[in-house]
C-alpha positions as CSV (number, residue, x, y, z in Angstrom):
1,M,69.3,103.7,182.2
2,Q,71.3,106.8,181.1
3,V,75.0,106.1,181.7
4,E,78.3,107.4,180.6
5,T,81.5,105.3,180.8
6,S,84.6,106.9,182.3
7,G,86.0,107.4,178.8
8,A,83.0,109.4,177.7
9,A,83.1,112.3,180.1
10,D,85.4,114.5,182.1
11,F,85.4,113.9,185.8
12,D,86.0,116.1,188.8
13,A,88.2,115.3,191.7
14,D,85.3,113.6,193.5
15,G,85.2,111.1,190.7
16,E,81.9,112.6,189.5
17,P,81.1,113.7,185.9
18,A,81.9,117.3,185.2
19,D,78.9,118.3,183.0
20,P,78.4,121.4,180.9
21,P,76.9,124.2,183.1
22,L,73.4,123.4,184.4
23,A,71.4,125.6,186.6
24,R,69.8,122.8,188.6
25,A,72.2,119.9,189.2
26,L,73.4,118.2,192.3
27,S,75.9,115.4,193.1
28,P,76.0,113.4,196.4
29,S,79.4,115.0,197.3
30,R,78.0,118.5,197.0
31,A,74.7,117.5,198.7
32,G,76.9,116.2,201.5
33,D,78.8,119.5,201.6
34,F,75.6,121.5,202.2
35,M,74.4,119.1,204.8
36,T,77.7,119.3,206.6
37,C,78.1,123.1,206.3
38,P,76.3,125.5,203.9
39,L,79.4,127.8,203.9
40,L,81.5,124.9,202.8
41,Y,79.1,124.4,199.9
42,R,79.4,128.1,199.0
43,F,83.2,128.0,199.0
44,R,83.3,125.0,196.8
45,V,80.4,125.7,194.4
46,I,79.7,129.4,194.4
47,D,83.2,130.8,195.0
48,R,85.0,127.7,193.5
49,L,87.9,128.2,195.9
50,P,90.9,125.9,195.3
51,E,91.9,123.4,198.0
52,P,95.3,121.8,198.4
53,P,95.5,118.1,197.8
54,S,95.6,115.8,200.8
55,A,97.4,112.6,201.3
56,A,94.2,110.9,202.5
57,A,92.2,111.9,199.4
58,A,95.1,111.0,197.1
59,R,95.3,107.6,198.7
60,G,91.6,107.1,198.1
61,T,92.0,108.0,194.5
62,L,94.9,105.6,194.1
63,V,93.2,102.7,195.8
64,H,90.0,103.3,193.7
65,A,92.1,103.4,190.5
66,V,93.9,100.1,191.3
67,L,90.6,98.3,192.1
68,E,89.1,99.6,188.9
69,R,91.9,98.2,186.8
70,L,92.2,95.0,188.7
71,F,89.1,93.9,186.9
72,D,90.8,94.4,183.6
73,E,92.8,91.3,184.4
74,P,91.4,87.8,183.7
75,A,89.6,86.4,186.8
76,A,92.4,84.0,187.7
77,R,95.0,86.8,187.8
78,R,93.1,89.1,190.1
79,T,95.4,88.4,193.1
80,P,96.8,90.5,195.9
81,Q,100.1,90.6,194.2
82,A,98.5,91.8,191.0
83,A,96.8,94.6,192.9
84,R,100.1,95.6,194.5
85,D,101.8,95.6,191.1
86,L,99.3,98.2,190.0
87,V,100.1,100.7,192.8
88,Q,103.3,102.2,191.4
89,P,102.1,102.7,187.8
90,Q,98.8,104.1,188.9
91,W,100.5,106.5,191.2
92,E,102.8,107.6,188.4
93,R,99.7,108.2,186.2
94,L,98.0,110.3,188.9
95,V,101.1,112.4,189.4
96,A,101.4,112.9,185.6
97,E,97.8,114.2,185.6
98,E,98.1,116.3,188.7
99,P,101.8,117.2,189.3
100,E,101.0,118.9,192.6
101,L,100.4,115.5,194.1
102,A,104.2,115.0,194.0
103,G,104.6,117.6,196.7
104,L,102.5,115.8,199.3
105,F,105.5,114.1,200.8
106,G,108.7,115.5,202.2
107,D,110.9,112.6,201.2
108,D,111.0,109.1,199.7
109,E,110.5,107.6,203.2
110,Q,107.2,109.4,203.7
111,R,106.0,108.4,200.3
112,G,107.0,104.8,200.8
113,A,105.1,104.6,204.1
114,W,102.0,106.1,202.4
115,M,102.3,103.7,199.5
116,S,102.5,100.8,202.0
117,E,99.3,102.0,203.6
118,A,97.6,101.9,200.3
119,A,98.9,98.4,199.5
120,A,97.7,97.2,202.9
121,M,94.2,98.5,202.1
122,L,94.3,96.5,198.9
123,D,95.4,93.4,200.8
124,R,92.5,93.9,203.1
125,Y,90.1,94.1,200.1
126,F,90.9,90.5,199.3
127,T,89.8,89.4,202.8
128,L,86.3,90.9,202.1
129,E,85.6,89.8,198.5
130,D,87.0,87.3,196.0
131,P,87.4,89.3,192.8
132,T,88.0,86.1,190.8
133,R,84.3,85.3,191.3
134,L,83.0,88.7,190.2
135,E,82.4,90.2,186.8
136,P,81.1,93.7,187.3
137,A,78.6,95.1,184.8
138,H,80.1,98.5,185.1
139,R,83.1,100.2,186.9
140,E,83.6,103.9,187.4
141,L,80.1,104.5,186.1
142,S,78.7,108.0,185.5
143,V,74.9,108.1,185.9
144,R,72.3,110.9,185.6
145,A,68.6,111.4,186.2
146,V,66.2,114.3,186.0
147,L,63.6,114.4,188.7
148,E,60.0,115.6,188.2
149,S,61.1,118.8,190.0
150,G,63.5,119.5,187.2
151,L,66.6,118.9,189.4
152,T,69.3,116.9,187.7
153,L,71.0,114.3,189.9
154,R,74.4,113.0,188.8
155,G,76.8,110.6,190.4
156,Y,79.7,108.3,189.9
157,I,79.4,104.7,191.0
158,D,82.5,102.7,191.8
159,R,81.0,99.4,190.8
160,L,77.7,98.1,189.5
161,D,77.0,94.3,189.7
162,V,74.1,92.9,187.8
163,A,73.0,89.3,188.5
164,A,71.8,87.0,185.8
165,T,68.3,87.5,187.2
166,G,68.6,91.3,186.7
167,E,69.1,92.2,190.4
168,I,71.4,95.2,190.8
169,R,74.1,95.7,193.5
170,I,75.7,99.1,194.0
171,V,79.2,98.9,195.5
172,D,81.2,101.8,196.9
173,Y,84.8,101.5,198.1
174,K,85.7,103.6,201.2
175,T,89.3,104.0,202.3
176,G,88.3,105.1,205.7
177,S,87.0,103.0,208.5
178,A,83.3,102.1,208.9
179,P,81.5,105.1,210.5
180,R,80.1,105.1,213.9
181,E,76.3,104.9,214.1
182,E,75.8,108.7,214.1
183,F,77.7,109.0,210.8
184,E,76.3,105.9,209.1
185,A,73.2,107.7,207.9
186,R,75.2,110.0,205.8
187,A,77.1,107.2,204.1
188,L,73.9,105.5,203.3
189,F,72.4,108.7,202.0
190,Q,75.1,108.7,199.3
191,M,74.2,105.2,198.4
192,R,70.4,105.9,198.3
193,F,71.2,108.9,196.1
194,Y,72.8,106.5,193.6
195,A,70.0,104.0,193.9
196,L,67.4,106.8,193.3
197,V,69.3,107.8,190.1
198,L,69.3,104.2,188.8
199,W,65.6,103.7,189.8
200,R,64.5,106.9,188.0
201,T,66.5,106.1,184.8
202,G,66.0,102.3,184.6
203,G,62.8,101.6,186.6
204,T,64.5,99.0,188.9
205,V,65.1,99.5,192.6
206,P,68.7,98.1,193.3
207,R,68.6,95.0,195.4
208,L,71.6,95.8,197.6
209,L,73.7,98.8,198.5
210,Q,77.2,97.7,199.7
211,L,79.8,99.9,201.3
212,I,83.3,98.3,201.5
213,Y,85.4,100.0,204.2
214,L,89.1,99.2,203.5
215,G,90.3,101.1,206.5
216,N,89.2,98.5,209.0
217,G,87.9,95.7,206.8
218,E,84.1,96.0,207.3
219,I,81.2,95.8,204.9
220,V,77.9,97.7,205.4
221,R,75.0,96.3,203.4
222,Y,71.5,97.8,203.0
223,A,68.5,96.7,200.9
224,P,66.4,99.7,199.8
225,D,62.8,99.7,198.8
226,E,60.6,102.2,196.9
227,A,59.6,103.9,200.1
228,D,63.3,104.5,201.0
229,L,63.9,106.1,197.6
230,L,60.8,108.2,197.6
231,A,61.9,109.6,201.0
232,T,65.4,110.2,199.6
233,E,63.9,112.1,196.6
234,R,61.9,114.3,199.0
235,K,65.0,115.0,201.0
236,I,67.0,115.9,198.0
237,N,64.3,118.2,196.6
238,A,64.1,119.9,200.1
239,L,67.8,120.2,200.2
240,W,67.9,121.9,196.8
241,R,65.2,124.4,197.9
242,A,67.4,125.2,200.9
243,I,70.4,125.8,198.6
244,E,68.3,128.0,196.4
245,R,67.1,130.1,199.4
246,A,70.7,130.5,200.6
247,R,71.8,131.6,197.1
248,S,69.0,134.1,196.8
249,S,69.5,135.5,200.3
250,G,73.3,135.3,200.4
251,D,73.0,133.6,203.8
252,W,75.6,130.8,203.8
253,R,76.0,130.1,207.5
254,P,78.8,127.9,208.8
255,R,77.8,124.8,210.7
256,P,80.6,124.1,213.2
257,S,81.4,120.4,213.8
258,R,84.3,118.0,214.3
259,L,84.8,118.0,210.6
260,C,86.0,121.7,210.8
261,A,89.4,120.3,211.9
262,W,89.9,119.0,208.3
263,C,88.5,122.0,206.4
264,A,90.9,123.9,204.1
265,H,89.0,127.2,204.6
266,Q,89.4,127.9,208.3
267,A,91.3,131.2,207.6
268,I,88.2,132.7,205.9
269,C,85.5,131.1,208.1
270,P,83.7,133.2,210.7
271,T,83.8,130.3,213.1
272,F,87.6,130.7,213.3
273,G,87.5,134.5,213.2
274,G,87.9,134.8,209.4
275,T,85.9,136.8,206.8
276,P,84.6,135.1,203.7
277,P,85.3,136.8,200.4
278,P,82.5,138.9,198.8
279,L,79.9,136.8,197.1
280,P,80.2,136.8,193.3
281,P,77.2,138.4,191.5
282,L,74.2,136.3,190.9
283,S,74.6,134.1,187.8
284,A,72.4,134.1,184.8
285,D,72.2,130.3,185.3
286,G,69.6,130.9,188.0
287,P,69.2,131.7,191.7
288,A,71.3,128.7,192.8
289,G,74.1,129.6,190.4
290,P,75.8,127.1,188.1
291,Q,75.9,123.4,188.7
292,D,78.1,122.1,191.5
293,S,81.5,122.4,190.0
294,P,84.7,120.3,190.0
295,Q,86.4,120.7,193.3
296,P,89.1,118.9,195.2
297,E,87.7,116.2,197.4
298,V,87.9,116.3,201.1
299,P,85.4,113.5,201.8
300,P,84.4,113.1,205.4
301,Q,82.9,109.7,204.7
302,K,85.6,108.2,202.5
303,D,89.1,109.2,203.2
304,I,89.6,111.3,206.3
305,P,88.6,111.2,210.0
306,P,86.4,110.9,212.0
307,Q,85.9,107.4,210.5
308,E,89.6,106.7,210.4
309,S,90.1,107.7,214.0
């Protein structure tokens, strides 16, 4: 299994490894962008347009940081109060790294209410799992695999648990609520993406994929098999071919949906009467341009509605 610990690589705002430029590379976040709206993929990957930080995404980053560091504590000290005690110092660290986050709130009262929401999600975590009984094999784990097609898959796994018998569980924290049925397939696609990467690098199909939704306190579990992962591989390769066609033709069509309400690019989207900027010239990196680049996260499955609604 080819892995990189969080200290061994730079990471983008999606919490995924920011690799040196590669012509054929895809992460689950950018795959999700293209499936949601090809034009959104273009804005984030081809144009690399900046997006303002959001309170929801920042809350997700904060909660993930706290849960990562909670497991630095000895098992007996992994308590709800210990998690709450990590909130303020982790927030201060995030603001030091990204000073623009300090401008998310109009006053101390708004920031205090937001911090309380994050703390409530951490309290809810303890109703779903007992961290005193867990010893993760990896946290904040960067993984990468190259498919036979030549496409590089890369991702960032919140937590990887490995049993004494070698069985693998992939765990992903979501600070939104569990999705309705029509959105659940996309959340599971992300997990199958991770499972495919681990299978192709380590030769073992993960035993369990586990999504922990801290917005409403639900857990979604799925046990993949080789047929699932082969189907996921076919889907990802087909998706990349569609991205390459869009890049070659310059045809990045918007795909209107409910998620448009949370898009930062409405002003330049044809759906809302806007005009996208001219496409940059084709890159020497190939017909699909450079690798999917670091972009601010606006994750429809993790931190914003419709799942939180």
